[in-house]
Phi, psi and omega in degrees: 000127179275175185298324180298315180291322185300324183296335182291336188273002183276112178282146176258161184299321181297324178298314181297320179297318182293324177298323178295320179301320183269004186305314184294325180291319182287338184285341182244142177303142183300325183295320180296321179299316182298323182292331184277348186245133182283155177300325180296317178299316179301311183296320182295308182297321181294316182296319181295313182291323184292324179297315178293318182298316182299326180268010178062027170270071192295320181296320178293329182286333189304312184303313181287325178294319178295323178300314179298314181301319183285319187270311184222073190300333183262005182290141005258354190245018178057043180224195189254017187298326183294322178291322177300318181289327178296319177297315180297323180294312179299319179295322179294318178295321178301318181295336181265351182292149185275323183258152177297327181296316179292319178304312182295321181297316179292325177292325175298320178297318178298318180296324180297330180300324181300328184280341182250346185300307185296308180297324179295315180292321177297320178297326180278358179077020182275160174279123183215136180264102184299320181296317179298323178291325175296315179298316179300318181297313179300316180295320180300317179295315181298318183287340181237037186301327183295326181265349181233051186298326182289338182269347185301326180291350180269350188302312182299320180294325177296314179293326178296320177298321178296317180294320180294338178271315188255347178061228187293350179287342181287138179300138183300338178306318184288331176293322178296321178299317180296312182297316178302319180293319179295322178295315179298326182273005180063030175267069189295315182295320177298319179296318180296315180298317180293322179294324176299316179293316182296326180299322178286322182293316191242037184302332182271000181261100185300320181297318180292321180295320177296316179300314181299317179299315181295319180292316179303316183293336182267347187293312188245100189269322181289146182304320181295315178296317182297320180299312180298320180297313182291325176298320177294318179296320182293325178297325180278334184222071188294346181261008182277106185293329179296319179294316180300315182296316181292319180296323178299315180296322180291322175302317178297316182298323183268003178076021178275073189295318181297314179296319180297319180298316180293315182290331178298321178296318179298316181298320181294324179287330182275323190217075181283064182254173178302319180297319180297313179298324179296318180297317179294319178297321179300320179298315179295322180296317180291337177272004179080014180262072189295320181297315179297321179297315180300318180298317180291322177296321178298319178294322180300320182294337182272352186261155176298150177098356178277077182282184186301313181298319180290318179300318179304311182293323179296312180298319179299314181291329174296321177299319178297319179295317178298322179294320177300328180274001178081012181265079188294321180295316178295322179299314180298321179300319179288322176297323178293323177295325176297321179289330174298322179287325182213094182299343180262016180277084186300330183297330177291323175296318176303315183297319179293318176302318179295326177300317182292325175295319177298320180301319178298317180298322183283328177289324163082344185282329177058036177270192185304309183293331177291313183296332179298335179296333179295333175301316182291320178301316180295326175306316182289324177295323176296318179296320182303311183284340178286327180268339182220092182303336180293341179268003186303315182297313179297314182295317181297324178296318179292318179301315180299321181294313188273345172297329181292343182255006176302154173305136181279181186297323180295319179296317179300316181296316182297323182269359182060039178265138177240140181304135181094349181283149175285146179216125183261133179261098182206031186238153176056225181284003175257012184299331181290341184289304175056041179235156180256138178232190182240134177295135180239148174291152179300000000 
């Protein structure tokens, strides 16, 4: 028994008291009771209580209504109307009570009726819908939560009992209440199992399907939990491309390279889209297989679905692959294409600045003209934080680092450079750069 079900089994004091009130009635067969009571007595007590009840004189109605409940509970139409009215009467008296204590006491009495109505009516041979009474009880608690705070925690268990009896006939609203409660109680597996069943029950209910998807996605937040959850989902639904795609990304995130490789092939056969090729290319890029990654990125660009956001990321990653291969000019071209797609993509500016720093390292002389390239690198770091303030910390750290390597005052004097003057980087092994920067003081 899970926690949701367990809460349903807790009896309250008011329920026990009400059972005692009805004890004598339940102790004797309903038929015997009917034989001992005249039709006239039934009609009189019923008429008296109903007249008071109809006029909302609930306290006056109670004695005769209780007589009916005890002696002939299903009178006059072999149904549950008397119990419904008894609940309404207690609730009505509660609403008229002066103290909160009395209000709560009468509401407890009303709640107790739900626990005895069905067995009493069944004993009397009346027609009674057990599931409907469970639903009514849950709704009654929800609608009167302020006066029944201790019972509020039982609502999900009540609806679960209704669902376990009636299955898909239960309105999906009540299934949502159960699932929400299971999620709050950290009963994740129970919630998953119930959502699996509900998915089959309410497949035509778009709102319910959206709800189930959202809850599933929120259940398992850590990558490890999410991986186990998705593997289980994939086993049940092996043709679901969304599950395959997400699981593939999680494999990459967790470093499960062998699993990612196998699932990547499956994903490509199921969904040969730009996004799929991009995911596969990312795996090769992270494994240092830059040429393979570039080939897959090129294929991604040729496929439908490569929208602006996706193209930006593809071009950026192509630039990273080109840089891994030592092709700095090609890398910059791809980073620039990423900026064409999104001029506010600050990370691409950072990447170009880093390319120029790499160029200095590869040229190796670290003389005056080499150090001047750092002016241009810093230009790009400045641009990065101007378009994307979230990159400010990263950009400022780089700016601080490379400012220390700017040409010193002696170098400026020797080269006849003056602060604020334009300076073009297009000489020697920097000929591919071909950009203009500004001379800065040390």
